[in-house]
C-alpha positions, -999 to 999 in steps of 0.1 A, spaced: -495 429 93 -481 438 127 -481 402 138 -462 391 107 -438 420 111 -429 408 147 -427 371 138 -392 355 136 -401 337 103 -397 367 79 -364 374 62 -358 407 80 -341 407 115 -360 422 144 -337 452 141 -349 461 106 -385 455 116 -381 479 146 -364 505 124 -394 504 101 -417 507 131 -398 537 145 -398 554 110 -436 549 108 -441 564 142 -418 594 133 -438 600 101 -471 597 119 -462 622 145 -447 646 118 -479 643 98 -500 651 129 -479 682 135 -483 693 99 -521 689 102 -522 709 134 -502 737 118 -525 736 87 -555 737 110 -541 768 127 -535 785 93 -570 778 81 -587 789 113 -563 818 117 -556 806 152 -523 808 171 -517 771 179 -489 776 204 -514 784 231 -535 752 226 -525 726 252 -531 696 228 -509 713 202 -482 717 228 -485 680 238 -481 669 201 -453 693 195 -432 683 224 -439 646 218 -429 649 181 -398 669 189 -386 646 216 -393 615 195 -374 632 165 -344 637 187 -339 600 192 -354 584 160 -325 591 137 -299 576 160 -321 547 169 -329 538 133 -292 541 123 -281 518 151 -309 493 143 -300 492 106 -263 489 113 -269 460 136 -291 444 109 -265 449 82 -237 434 104 -258 403 111 -266 399 74 -230 403 64 -221 376 89 -248 353 75 -268 353 107 -306 354 102 -314 367 137 -300 386 166 -290 372 200 -318 370 226 -304 401 242 -304 419 209 -339 407 201 -354 419 234 -334 452 234 -349 460 200 -384 453 213 -378 473 245 -366 503 225 -397 503 203 -422 496 231 -405 521 254 -408 547 226 -444 539 221 -452 541 258 -433 574 261 -452 588 231 -486 577 245 -477 588 280 -468 623 267 -500 626 246 -522 614 275 -508 640 300 -536 658 318 -516 690 316 -481 699 305 -470 703 341 -479 667 351 -460 635 345 -478 601 342 -465 567 352 -470 556 316 -446 582 304 -420 573 331 -423 536 322 -417 546 285 -386 566 294 -371 538 315 -379 511 290 -366 532 260 -333 539 278 -328 503 289 -335 491 254 -312 517 240 -284 507 264 -288 470 256 -289 478 219 -256 497 222 -242 465 239 -255 445 210 -238 469 186 -205 465 205 -208 427 201 -214 432 164 -179 447 161 -166 411 166 -188 396 139 
């Protein structure tokens, strides 16, 4: 499924595919948080003091801050390309979409793999840098879409 989703031969642009991926990640993290909260209710345990709960909570909240804007931008770019009759984005647009998604995944995994909340991993830093570079390049792609 994931290989087909990333191939260029489907009818969706990479922007729409990446929007689906980010939406799935968002829902996955939100579901994990709901399960953590339900676990705390069943066990009558205050989850705010559990380090793993804190990692999931901060990861989910940080991801949720960006997901809406990222998905909206990706879908807008997809619609603009479809309206112009283009089947795919430029090379810059293609790789900026991938950088955004893979940067987000690296960030999420880097946050969840933290040994403690006071430490930062290189994996997380790589995710942050890649996500912001992808985001900046995607904004550039959106600006180019204004001329389509």
